[in-house]
Residue frames as qw, qx, qy, qz and C-alpha x, y, z in Angstrom:
[[0.423, 0.230, -0.703, -0.524, 152.55, 210.27, 65.30],
 [0.639, -0.004, 0.632, -0.439, 149.79, 207.68, 65.65],
 [0.443, 0.236, -0.730, -0.464, 149.20, 204.52, 63.64],
 [0.876, -0.173, 0.167, -0.418, 146.78, 201.69, 64.13],
 [0.588, -0.339, 0.727, 0.101, 148.15, 198.23, 64.47],
 [0.744, 0.477, 0.465, 0.051, 146.64, 197.38, 61.06],
 [0.340, 0.932, -0.120, -0.013, 148.36, 200.36, 59.46],
 [0.270, -0.714, 0.642, 0.069, 151.73, 199.31, 61.00],
 [0.747, 0.014, 0.660, 0.071, 151.20, 195.76, 59.68],
 [0.676, 0.707, 0.200, 0.060, 150.92, 197.12, 56.20],
 [0.082, 0.921, -0.380, -0.023, 154.17, 199.11, 56.64],
 [0.275, -0.567, 0.776, -0.014, 156.10, 195.98, 57.73],
 [0.585, 0.213, -0.684, -0.381, 154.41, 193.34, 55.58],
 [0.003, -0.061, 0.917, -0.393, 152.85, 191.57, 58.48],
 [0.465, -0.423, -0.634, -0.451, 149.52, 190.19, 59.69],
 [0.309, -0.462, 0.357, -0.751, 147.62, 191.26, 62.80],
 [0.468, -0.295, -0.826, 0.106, 146.72, 189.07, 65.70],
 [0.210, -0.510, -0.565, 0.613, 144.11, 190.71, 67.97],
 [0.128, 0.868, 0.369, -0.307, 142.83, 194.29, 67.90],
 [0.580, 0.310, 0.308, 0.687, 143.93, 195.88, 64.66],
 [0.020, 0.859, 0.249, 0.448, 142.49, 199.22, 65.67],
 [0.621, -0.651, -0.129, 0.418, 144.85, 199.70, 68.66],
 [0.289, 0.934, -0.077, 0.195, 146.67, 202.98, 68.34],
 [0.822, -0.207, -0.038, 0.528, 150.43, 202.99, 68.56],
 [0.042, 0.999, -0.017, -0.021, 152.52, 206.07, 69.13],
 [0.005, -0.816, 0.578, -0.017, 156.01, 204.75, 69.37],
 [0.941, 0.141, -0.305, 0.034, 158.39, 201.87, 69.21],
 [0.135, -0.738, 0.584, -0.310, 160.97, 200.75, 71.87],
 [0.318, 0.229, -0.911, 0.131, 162.47, 197.75, 73.72],
 [0.556, -0.390, -0.724, -0.118, 160.54, 195.27, 75.84],
 [0.437, -0.310, -0.551, 0.640, 161.61, 196.77, 79.19],
 [0.040, -0.237, -0.124, 0.963, 160.51, 200.36, 78.32],
 [0.159, -0.270, -0.664, -0.678, 157.52, 199.77, 76.19],
 [0.275, 0.142, 0.518, -0.797, 154.23, 201.20, 77.43],
 [0.504, 0.436, 0.697, -0.262, 150.53, 200.65, 76.59],
 [0.515, 0.797, 0.096, -0.300, 150.72, 202.83, 73.41],
 [0.076, 0.731, -0.621, -0.273, 154.03, 201.44, 72.18],
 [0.971, 0.196, -0.061, -0.120, 155.06, 198.40, 70.16],
 [0.331, -0.659, 0.669, 0.093, 158.11, 196.23, 70.68],
 [0.761, 0.326, -0.512, -0.227, 159.49, 193.02, 69.10],
 [0.593, -0.460, 0.632, -0.193, 160.35, 189.61, 70.47],
 [0.712, 0.323, -0.599, -0.172, 161.89, 186.33, 69.22],
 [0.929, -0.326, -0.175, 0.032, 162.49, 183.11, 71.11],
 [0.396, -0.352, -0.826, 0.195, 163.41, 182.84, 73.97],
 [0.052, -0.072, -0.289, 0.953, 161.93, 186.31, 74.81],
 [0.289, -0.384, -0.582, -0.656, 158.33, 185.81, 73.76],
 [0.482, -0.606, -0.623, 0.111, 157.01, 185.09, 77.28],
 [0.368, -0.322, -0.222, 0.844, 158.84, 188.17, 78.57],
 [0.065, -0.087, -0.317, -0.942, 157.19, 190.35, 75.92],
 [0.393, -0.474, -0.685, -0.390, 153.80, 188.89, 76.60],
 [0.514, -0.570, -0.517, 0.379, 154.22, 189.79, 80.27],
 [0.333, -0.024, -0.033, 0.942, 155.46, 193.33, 79.50],
 [0.172, 0.645, 0.409, -0.623, 153.45, 196.58, 79.51],
 [0.030, -0.188, 0.543, 0.818, 153.83, 196.95, 75.73],
 [0.601, 0.329, 0.176, -0.706, 150.65, 197.59, 73.82],
 [0.901, 0.396, 0.013, -0.179, 151.67, 195.30, 71.03],
 [0.537, -0.482, 0.634, 0.279, 154.51, 192.97, 70.01],
 [0.629, 0.562, -0.427, -0.325, 156.07, 192.08, 66.66],
 [0.718, -0.279, 0.629, -0.100, 156.51, 188.32, 66.69],
 [0.075, -0.261, 0.838, 0.473, 157.74, 185.61, 64.21],
 [0.629, 0.122, -0.283, -0.714, 155.14, 184.41, 61.69],
 [0.442, 0.025, -0.897, 0.007, 155.64, 180.85, 63.03],
 [0.052, 0.187, 0.733, -0.652, 153.66, 181.93, 66.14],
 [0.196, -0.401, -0.680, -0.582, 149.91, 181.63, 65.67],
 [0.464, -0.765, -0.434, -0.110, 148.77, 182.75, 69.12],
 [0.348, 0.269, -0.360, 0.823, 149.90, 185.50, 71.48],
 [0.288, -0.511, -0.670, 0.455, 148.77, 186.88, 74.83],
 [0.036, 0.713, 0.172, -0.678, 148.37, 190.44, 73.54],
 [0.599, 0.770, 0.110, -0.189, 147.91, 192.22, 70.23],
 [0.561, -0.407, 0.549, 0.468, 150.70, 191.31, 67.86],
 [0.600, 0.687, -0.222, -0.343, 151.94, 191.48, 64.29],
 [0.852, -0.120, 0.469, 0.201, 153.34, 188.36, 62.72],
 [0.394, 0.833, -0.321, -0.220, 156.27, 188.88, 60.33],
 [0.903, 0.299, -0.263, 0.160, 158.98, 186.86, 58.64],
 [0.622, 0.118, -0.356, 0.688, 161.79, 188.67, 60.50],
 [0.336, -0.865, -0.366, 0.078, 160.87, 190.67, 63.61],
 [0.515, -0.474, 0.080, 0.709, 164.35, 192.26, 63.86],
 [0.264, 0.187, 0.468, 0.822, 164.09, 193.71, 60.34],
 [0.161, -0.730, -0.576, -0.332, 160.51, 194.87, 60.97],
 [0.476, -0.749, -0.247, 0.389, 161.61, 196.60, 64.19],
 [0.431, -0.248, 0.236, 0.835, 164.34, 198.41, 62.41],
 [0.098, 0.441, 0.543, 0.708, 161.92, 199.63, 59.70],
 [0.320, -0.813, -0.481, -0.073, 159.58, 200.95, 62.45],
 [0.493, -0.579, -0.092, 0.643, 162.38, 202.82, 64.18],
 [0.296, 0.039, 0.398, 0.867, 163.17, 204.54, 60.91],
 [0.095, -0.596, -0.601, -0.524, 159.46, 205.39, 60.45],
 [0.422, -0.817, -0.392, 0.017, 158.70, 206.69, 63.91],
 [0.425, -0.809, 0.120, 0.387, 162.07, 208.31, 64.54],
 [0.715, 0.603, 0.093, 0.342, 163.57, 209.46, 61.24],
 [0.581, -0.143, -0.056, 0.800, 166.90, 211.20, 61.17],
 [0.014, 0.790, 0.219, -0.572, 166.58, 215.00, 61.61],
 [0.574, 0.740, 0.234, 0.262, 166.38, 216.96, 58.39],
 [0.559, -0.414, 0.122, 0.708, 169.51, 218.82, 57.51],
 [0.306, 0.871, 0.048, -0.382, 169.64, 222.14, 55.64],
 [0.816, 0.283, 0.301, 0.404, 171.25, 221.75, 52.27],
 [0.295, 0.922, -0.073, 0.240, 174.00, 223.94, 50.91],
 [0.692, 0.156, -0.344, 0.615, 177.44, 225.05, 51.94],
 [0.424, -0.817, -0.295, 0.256, 177.79, 226.88, 55.24],
 [0.219, 0.955, -0.103, 0.172, 179.60, 230.22, 55.11],
 [0.422, -0.763, 0.489, -0.034, 182.26, 229.03, 57.45],
 [0.919, 0.064, 0.355, 0.160, 183.17, 225.93, 55.38],
 [0.050, -0.704, 0.527, 0.474, 186.39, 226.02, 53.37],
 [0.841, 0.317, 0.438, 0.021, 185.98, 224.43, 49.98],
 [0.422, -0.303, 0.517, 0.681, 188.86, 224.30, 47.50],
 [0.403, 0.546, -0.124, -0.724, 188.14, 226.11, 44.18],
 [0.377, 0.306, -0.779, -0.396, 188.80, 222.85, 42.26],
 [0.256, 0.077, 0.904, -0.334, 186.54, 220.72, 44.47],
 [0.359, -0.166, -0.611, -0.686, 183.38, 219.38, 42.89],
 [0.268, 0.072, 0.688, -0.671, 180.24, 219.47, 44.98],
 [0.042, -0.286, -0.878, -0.383, 177.14, 217.49, 43.93],
 [0.364, -0.434, -0.289, -0.772, 173.50, 218.45, 44.07],
 [0.704, -0.547, -0.209, -0.402, 171.47, 218.59, 47.26],
 [0.674, 0.025, -0.536, 0.507, 174.54, 218.28, 49.56],
 [0.425, -0.892, -0.071, -0.136, 174.95, 219.69, 53.02],
 [0.634, 0.254, -0.357, 0.637, 178.42, 220.98, 53.87],
 [0.460, -0.817, -0.347, -0.011, 178.15, 222.20, 57.39],
 [0.148, -0.968, 0.175, -0.097, 180.10, 224.66, 59.57],
 [0.278, -0.757, 0.588, 0.061, 183.92, 224.59, 59.58],
 [0.914, 0.141, 0.361, 0.116, 184.16, 221.66, 57.17],
 [0.024, -0.707, 0.515, 0.484, 187.36, 221.69, 55.01],
 [0.851, 0.371, 0.371, 0.028, 187.28, 220.24, 51.52],
 [0.333, -0.566, 0.438, 0.615, 190.51, 220.36, 49.64],
 [0.407, 0.580, -0.385, -0.591, 191.08, 220.91, 45.91],
 [0.314, 0.283, -0.856, -0.299, 190.30, 218.02, 43.63],
 [0.259, 0.122, 0.870, -0.402, 187.81, 216.39, 46.05],
 [0.382, -0.165, -0.563, -0.714, 184.55, 215.13, 44.49],
 [0.245, 0.104, 0.737, -0.621, 181.46, 215.03, 46.68],
 [0.039, -0.265, -0.865, -0.424, 178.51, 213.16, 45.29],
 [0.387, -0.445, -0.302, -0.749, 174.80, 214.09, 45.29],
 [0.722, -0.549, -0.225, -0.355, 172.89, 214.08, 48.66],
 [0.672, 0.034, -0.521, 0.526, 175.99, 213.80, 50.73],
 [0.395, -0.882, -0.063, -0.249, 175.86, 215.27, 54.24],
 [0.612, 0.196, -0.433, 0.632, 179.14, 216.36, 55.95],
 [0.481, -0.814, -0.325, 0.039, 178.79, 217.45, 59.49],
 [0.029, -0.970, 0.206, -0.123, 180.81, 220.21, 61.20],
 [0.350, -0.747, 0.564, 0.028, 184.61, 220.07, 61.69],
 [0.893, 0.053, 0.425, 0.140, 185.25, 217.27, 59.22],
 [0.015, -0.723, 0.478, 0.498, 188.12, 217.22, 56.76],
 [0.864, 0.396, 0.310, -0.017, 188.12, 215.88, 53.25],
 [0.447, -0.513, 0.447, 0.581, 191.55, 215.64, 51.61],
 [0.276, 0.591, -0.409, -0.638, 192.67, 216.47, 48.11],
 [0.410, 0.267, -0.760, -0.428, 191.42, 214.26, 45.31],
 [0.212, 0.078, 0.920, -0.320, 189.21, 212.21, 47.53],
 [0.410, -0.165, -0.557, -0.703, 185.93, 210.95, 46.11],
 [0.271, 0.118, 0.763, -0.575, 182.77, 210.48, 48.29],
 [0.071, -0.271, -0.832, -0.479, 179.86, 208.70, 46.59],
 [0.390, -0.393, -0.235, -0.799, 176.22, 209.77, 46.61],
 [0.714, -0.520, -0.260, -0.390, 174.02, 209.54, 49.78],
 [0.649, 0.006, -0.564, 0.510, 176.99, 209.13, 52.07],
 [0.463, -0.840, -0.145, -0.240, 176.84, 210.52, 55.63],
 [0.567, 0.265, -0.424, 0.655, 179.93, 211.99, 57.31],
 [0.495, -0.791, -0.359, 0.014, 179.43, 212.83, 61.02],
 [0.082, -0.973, 0.181, -0.118, 181.33, 215.48, 62.98],
 [0.342, -0.762, 0.549, 0.031, 185.08, 215.46, 63.38],
 [0.914, 0.151, 0.350, 0.140, 185.82, 212.84, 60.69],
 [0.036, -0.717, 0.512, 0.472, 189.03, 212.88, 58.67],
 [0.875, 0.367, 0.300, 0.096, 189.19, 211.40, 55.16],
 [0.360, -0.615, 0.382, 0.588, 192.72, 211.89, 53.91],
 [0.306, 0.607, -0.391, -0.620, 193.91, 212.54, 50.36],
 [0.356, 0.330, -0.760, -0.433, 193.13, 210.29, 47.36],
 [0.295, 0.081, 0.907, -0.290, 190.69, 207.96, 49.26],
 [0.353, -0.085, -0.617, -0.698, 187.66, 206.56, 47.50],
 [0.318, 0.156, 0.739, -0.574, 184.26, 206.16, 49.26],
 [0.020, -0.299, -0.842, -0.448, 181.36, 204.47, 47.50],
 [0.378, -0.426, -0.282, -0.772, 177.68, 205.28, 47.84],
 [0.719, -0.561, -0.202, -0.358, 175.73, 205.29, 51.14],
 [0.610, 0.120, -0.548, 0.560, 178.95, 205.09, 53.15],
 [0.465, -0.843, -0.123, -0.242, 178.49, 206.18, 56.85],
 [0.540, 0.262, -0.473, 0.645, 181.44, 207.50, 58.84],
 [0.514, -0.768, -0.382, -0.002, 180.74, 208.03, 62.50],
 [0.115, -0.968, 0.165, -0.149, 182.35, 210.79, 64.61],
 [0.445, -0.726, 0.521, 0.060, 186.10, 210.66, 65.01],
 [0.911, 0.157, 0.327, 0.198, 186.70, 208.07, 62.32],
 [0.029, -0.761, 0.464, 0.452, 189.94, 208.50, 60.34],
 [0.872, 0.368, 0.317, 0.063, 190.12, 207.07, 56.86],
 [0.667, 0.649, -0.083, 0.355, 193.57, 207.06, 55.17],
 [0.432, -0.843, 0.318, 0.024, 195.80, 207.65, 58.21],
 [0.252, 0.686, -0.679, -0.065, 199.42, 206.73, 57.78],
 [0.945, -0.028, -0.325, -0.025, 200.13, 203.04, 57.56],
 [0.586, -0.735, 0.342, 0.018, 202.50, 201.79, 60.32],
 [0.905, 0.349, -0.023, 0.241, 205.53, 201.21, 58.15],
 [0.199, -0.898, 0.392, 0.018, 209.12, 201.53, 59.31],
 [0.854, 0.307, -0.343, 0.242, 212.54, 200.07, 58.61],
 [0.588, -0.790, 0.170, 0.038, 214.81, 199.67, 61.65],
 [0.737, 0.454, -0.267, 0.424, 218.54, 200.21, 61.08],
 [0.422, 0.191, -0.520, 0.718, 220.94, 200.29, 63.98],
 [0.194, -0.467, -0.727, 0.465, 217.98, 200.52, 66.40],
 [0.145, 0.374, 0.074, -0.913, 216.62, 203.58, 64.69],
 [0.452, 0.495, 0.741, -0.047, 213.28, 203.50, 62.92],
 [0.028, -0.234, 0.387, 0.891, 213.11, 204.98, 59.48],
 [0.550, 0.440, 0.417, -0.575, 209.69, 205.82, 58.09],
 [0.300, 0.155, 0.789, 0.513, 208.54, 204.14, 54.88],
 [0.289, 0.144, -0.082, -0.943, 206.34, 206.56, 52.95],
 [0.357, 0.378, 0.834, -0.184, 202.71, 205.50, 52.79],
 [0.082, 0.271, -0.357, -0.890, 201.68, 206.56, 49.31],
 [0.081, -0.306, -0.896, -0.311, 198.60, 204.36, 48.71],
 [0.392, -0.242, -0.037, -0.887, 195.01, 205.05, 49.61],
 [0.290, 0.163, 0.862, -0.382, 191.84, 203.54, 51.15],
 [0.376, -0.100, -0.558, -0.733, 188.84, 202.33, 49.22],
 [0.329, 0.176, 0.754, -0.541, 185.48, 201.86, 50.96],
 [0.083, -0.229, -0.773, -0.586, 182.91, 200.33, 48.66],
 [0.426, -0.416, -0.275, -0.755, 179.13, 200.95, 48.79],
 [0.734, -0.500, -0.234, -0.396, 177.24, 200.65, 52.05],
 [0.610, 0.030, -0.552, 0.567, 180.30, 200.39, 54.33],
 [0.388, -0.864, -0.087, -0.308, 179.80, 201.82, 57.84],
 [0.574, 0.224, -0.508, 0.602, 182.66, 202.84, 60.07],
 [0.533, -0.697, -0.471, 0.089, 182.29, 203.43, 63.77],
 [0.171, -0.970, 0.095, -0.147, 183.32, 206.22, 66.08],
 [0.311, -0.783, 0.539, 0.019, 187.06, 206.67, 66.54],
 [0.913, 0.098, 0.351, 0.183, 187.86, 203.76, 64.16],
 [0.022, -0.757, 0.468, 0.456, 191.01, 204.04, 61.97],
 [0.890, 0.309, 0.309, 0.127, 191.66, 202.54, 58.56],
 [0.390, -0.617, 0.377, 0.570, 195.22, 202.98, 57.41],
 [0.601, 0.712, -0.204, -0.302, 196.19, 203.92, 53.88],
 [0.970, 0.113, 0.076, 0.203, 198.29, 201.42, 51.93],
 [0.513, -0.518, 0.342, 0.593, 202.00, 201.66, 51.57],
 [0.149, 0.230, -0.561, -0.781, 201.41, 201.35, 47.85],
 [0.243, -0.279, -0.860, -0.352, 198.19, 200.30, 46.19],
 [0.463, -0.436, -0.099, -0.765, 194.99, 200.33, 48.28],
 [0.115, 0.067, 0.867, -0.480, 193.57, 199.21, 51.60],
 [0.390, -0.135, -0.554, -0.723, 190.18, 197.94, 50.57],
 [0.316, 0.145, 0.768, -0.538, 186.94, 197.41, 52.54],
 [0.091, -0.177, -0.790, -0.580, 184.34, 195.76, 50.21],
 [0.398, -0.339, -0.254, -0.814, 180.63, 196.51, 50.04],
 [0.723, -0.461, -0.360, -0.367, 178.33, 196.04, 53.01],
 [0.631, -0.053, -0.586, 0.507, 180.98, 195.62, 55.69],
 [0.384, -0.847, -0.152, -0.334, 180.19, 197.12, 59.07],
 [0.569, 0.227, -0.469, 0.636, 182.97, 198.33, 61.35],
 [0.499, -0.755, -0.417, 0.078, 182.32, 199.12, 65.05],
 [0.167, -0.959, 0.165, -0.156, 183.82, 201.81, 67.26],
 [0.406, -0.732, 0.547, 0.011, 187.55, 201.73, 68.06],
 [0.923, 0.134, 0.325, 0.155, 188.48, 199.29, 65.40],
 [0.065, -0.754, 0.474, 0.451, 191.82, 199.47, 63.57],
 [0.887, 0.369, 0.265, 0.085, 192.38, 198.04, 60.08],
 [0.496, -0.570, 0.369, 0.541, 195.99, 198.11, 59.03],
 [0.261, 0.664, -0.374, -0.593, 197.66, 199.13, 55.79],
 [0.336, 0.322, -0.777, -0.423, 197.12, 197.02, 52.64],
 [0.365, 0.154, 0.866, -0.306, 194.41, 194.89, 54.19],
 [0.365, -0.035, -0.563, -0.741, 191.69, 193.65, 51.80],
 [0.309, 0.117, 0.773, -0.542, 188.42, 192.97, 53.59],
 [0.012, 0.245, 0.862, 0.443, 185.56, 191.13, 51.88],
 [0.349, -0.367, -0.311, -0.804, 181.88, 191.91, 51.63],
 [0.682, -0.488, -0.245, -0.486, 179.42, 191.97, 54.49],
 [0.585, 0.013, -0.642, 0.496, 181.93, 191.44, 57.32],
 [0.452, -0.855, -0.139, -0.214, 181.40, 192.53, 60.95],
 [0.505, 0.273, -0.476, 0.667, 184.24, 194.05, 62.98],
 [0.515, -0.772, -0.359, -0.104, 183.11, 194.49, 66.61],
 [0.170, -0.961, 0.137, -0.170, 184.62, 197.05, 68.98],
 [0.368, -0.766, 0.524, 0.046, 188.38, 197.18, 69.69],
 [0.926, 0.178, 0.285, 0.174, 189.26, 194.70, 67.01],
 [0.016, -0.824, 0.423, 0.377, 192.66, 195.25, 65.43],
 [0.907, 0.331, 0.226, 0.133, 193.79, 193.67, 62.08],
 [0.434, -0.559, 0.391, 0.589, 197.54, 194.00, 61.23],
 [0.309, 0.653, -0.331, -0.607, 198.77, 194.97, 57.82],
 [0.319, 0.378, -0.758, -0.426, 198.51, 192.93, 54.59],
 [0.344, 0.090, 0.891, -0.282, 195.79, 190.68, 55.81],
 [0.360, -0.030, -0.591, -0.721, 193.19, 189.32, 53.32],
 [0.354, 0.142, 0.730, -0.568, 189.76, 188.67, 54.79],
 [0.020, 0.229, 0.858, 0.459, 187.05, 186.81, 52.91],
 [0.358, -0.380, -0.311, -0.794, 183.32, 187.53, 52.73],
 [0.724, -0.476, -0.270, -0.419, 180.85, 187.35, 55.63],
 [0.611, 0.036, -0.611, 0.502, 183.49, 187.11, 58.40],
 [0.466, -0.824, -0.142, -0.291, 182.66, 188.13, 62.00],
 [0.486, 0.239, -0.534, 0.649, 185.33, 189.41, 64.35],
 [0.503, -0.751, -0.426, -0.038, 183.94, 189.64, 67.85],
 [0.155, -0.969, 0.101, -0.165, 185.19, 192.30, 70.28],
 [0.367, -0.782, 0.501, 0.053, 188.96, 192.69, 70.94],
 [0.930, 0.179, 0.257, 0.195, 189.93, 190.18, 68.30],
 [0.037, -0.841, 0.408, 0.353, 193.45, 190.72, 66.94],
 [0.935, 0.316, 0.129, 0.094, 195.47, 189.33, 64.17],
 [0.527, -0.416, 0.408, 0.619, 199.08, 189.03, 63.06],
 [0.325, 0.686, -0.248, -0.602, 200.01, 190.46, 59.59],
 [0.293, 0.414, -0.753, -0.419, 200.25, 188.85, 56.16],
 [0.349, 0.084, 0.911, -0.204, 197.49, 186.28, 56.78],
 [0.374, -0.080, -0.560, -0.735, 194.59, 185.00, 54.70],
 [0.321, 0.117, 0.748, -0.569, 191.28, 184.42, 56.34],
 [0.017, 0.200, 0.855, 0.478, 188.64, 182.56, 54.38],
 [0.389, -0.334, -0.312, -0.800, 184.93, 183.22, 53.84],
 [0.730, -0.421, -0.343, -0.415, 182.24, 182.73, 56.51],
 [0.543, 0.037, -0.658, 0.520, 184.56, 182.58, 59.46],
 [0.449, -0.817, -0.131, -0.337, 183.60, 183.59, 63.03],
 [0.488, 0.245, -0.545, 0.636, 186.11, 184.59, 65.70],
 [0.519, -0.703, -0.481, 0.073, 184.98, 184.70, 69.34],
 [0.149, -0.970, 0.091, -0.168, 185.79, 187.71, 71.52],
 [0.382, -0.790, 0.477, 0.051, 189.53, 188.17, 72.27],
 [0.942, 0.189, 0.213, 0.177, 190.65, 185.72, 69.66],
 [0.163, -0.764, 0.463, 0.419, 194.31, 186.02, 68.64],
 [0.878, 0.463, 0.119, -0.019, 194.73, 184.99, 64.95],
 [0.324, -0.712, 0.515, 0.350, 198.38, 184.02, 64.19],
 [0.270, -0.141, 0.824, 0.478, 198.09, 181.94, 61.03],
 [0.339, -0.006, -0.574, -0.745, 195.92, 181.44, 57.93],
 [0.441, 0.151, 0.717, -0.518, 192.32, 180.34, 58.66],
 [0.059, 0.149, 0.844, 0.512, 190.28, 178.24, 56.22],
 [0.400, -0.238, -0.246, -0.850, 186.77, 179.20, 55.18],
 [0.731, -0.365, -0.443, -0.369, 183.90, 178.25, 57.45],
 [0.518, 0.014, -0.675, 0.525, 185.97, 178.16, 60.63],
 [0.482, -0.807, -0.126, -0.317, 184.71, 179.06, 64.14],
 [0.641, 0.201, -0.456, 0.584, 187.78, 179.95, 66.17],
 [0.457, -0.860, -0.056, -0.221, 188.37, 181.21, 69.67],
 [0.788, -0.542, 0.072, 0.283, 191.22, 181.82, 72.17],
 [0.233, 0.890, -0.392, 0.016, 194.89, 182.79, 71.90],
 [0.082, 0.232, -0.565, -0.787, 196.33, 181.51, 69.76],
 [0.687, 0.187, 0.055, -0.700, 193.02, 181.13, 67.87],
 [0.010, -0.130, 0.979, 0.154, 191.99, 177.56, 67.33],
 [0.406, -0.354, -0.697, -0.474, 188.67, 175.69, 66.66],
 [0.431, -0.487, 0.187, -0.736, 186.12, 176.72, 69.13],
 [0.917, -0.277, -0.188, -0.218, 185.25, 173.19, 70.23],
 [0.762, 0.108, -0.399, 0.499, 188.97, 172.50, 70.98],
 [0.077, 0.453, -0.317, 0.830, 189.26, 175.78, 72.88],
 [0.703, -0.458, -0.025, -0.543, 186.11, 174.89, 74.95],
 [0.938, -0.155, -0.296, 0.096, 187.77, 171.60, 75.97],
 [0.542, 0.303, -0.347, 0.703, 190.98, 173.32, 76.82],
 [0.203, -0.510, 0.181, -0.816, 189.20, 175.83, 79.01],
 [0.832, -0.396, -0.141, -0.362, 187.30, 173.10, 80.81],
 [0.864, -0.025, -0.342, 0.369, 190.48, 171.25, 81.50],
 [0.264, 0.446, -0.308, 0.798, 192.17, 174.53, 82.71],
 [0.501, -0.561, 0.048, -0.657, 189.45, 175.04, 85.25],
 [0.934, -0.328, -0.101, -0.098, 190.22, 171.61, 86.79],
 [0.552, 0.531, -0.473, 0.435, 193.99, 172.26, 87.06],
 [0.274, -0.583, 0.488, -0.589, 193.88, 172.99, 90.79],
 [0.895, -0.173, 0.231, -0.339, 192.11, 169.73, 91.41],
 [0.887, 0.372, -0.241, 0.132, 194.55, 167.83, 89.15],
 [0.257, 0.665, -0.517, 0.474, 197.43, 169.48, 90.99],
 [0.605, -0.456, 0.443, -0.479, 196.13, 168.22, 94.38],
 [0.986, 0.059, 0.089, -0.130, 195.83, 164.67, 92.97],
 [0.713, 0.530, -0.355, 0.290, 199.27, 164.74, 91.50],
 [0.084, -0.651, 0.548, -0.518, 200.77, 165.93, 94.85],
 [0.801, -0.274, 0.351, -0.399, 198.88, 163.14, 96.66],
 [0.965, 0.257, -0.058, 0.010, 200.10, 160.55, 94.20],
 [0.447, 0.658, -0.462, 0.392, 203.64, 161.80, 94.55],
 [0.381, -0.560, 0.556, -0.482, 203.48, 161.42, 98.30],
 [0.921, -0.077, 0.270, -0.269, 202.11, 157.96, 97.98],
 [0.837, 0.459, -0.233, 0.186, 204.80, 156.99, 95.47],
 [0.160, 0.680, -0.558, 0.449, 207.51, 158.38, 97.73],
 [0.648, -0.393, 0.498, -0.422, 206.10, 156.40, 100.70],
 [0.979, 0.170, 0.072, -0.083, 206.05, 153.14, 98.54],
 [0.601, 0.620, -0.389, 0.322, 209.64, 153.82, 97.47],
 [0.195, -0.645, 0.564, -0.478, 210.68, 154.35, 101.11],
 [0.851, -0.200, 0.358, -0.327, 209.01, 151.07, 102.13],
 [0.920, 0.368, -0.112, 0.070, 210.73, 149.20, 99.27],
 [0.319, 0.704, -0.507, 0.382, 214.12, 150.60, 100.34],
 [0.485, -0.519, 0.559, -0.428, 213.62, 149.29, 103.86]]
């Protein structure tokens, strides 16, 4: 596929700096871009992009000059994503039900769906229009999957779960696994039945090998627009707000309520039965052990305000020095005490 720089500018609502007739055949990162490819750059990477081999660069519209042909846009990251979709669209999938798929007689399958090889769909399941389910996935009884959703290979969606529209489940994800509920009597663990479900609202994405537990009763809920990375665990009866980010290996214990627009960086963990407000950010490896007010930026274990954690880490790095000084002062104090005794 070839497009001139001017044609690409029209696609991404940008304006051209330099040669608008330059032909572009692909889009990639700064390091790999060649003379016929376009990349993007934002500060502080503009100089690196200007010195690269890329034929053209997508830059912020605040820039009025650039060392090579460029397209000025309001948001270079969004424009780059649009070009990736244009130049490298997802492969087309044949629609219909593969002969090896097992579909319950009471399941409802929407129009223009793709049910691929060895998929199992139980009775009572409802699959919306334009849904694609890749091989070896399992959809439990009475589960509902909304229109335009995408289920990659080896995904499990257990019984009675509810998925909205445009939901994406990456390979190995498990939705509606048993919540971790036990009662311990005389050192023996008795299972508490987990009879609730999981609700994923519109535009939720779940990463590879992530697990979202079904509620003990009621629902575990992930609200619209939230994105969940690989190897994340969300416990039973959690209620997660809109447009949150869960980065890899994060684990949220049961019965936690999370507000909107919250970011959990990698390997963050929480205790159970907490409330986390809107617009919070947790640095990597944060350990959340108590309620967190809206607008907080926390770090460390136990998680505390980031500025406080930074000061504590700086002090911790100086502990060996402080230890030496304390030992020296102790020796001097002992010497003074000895002299006084004499």
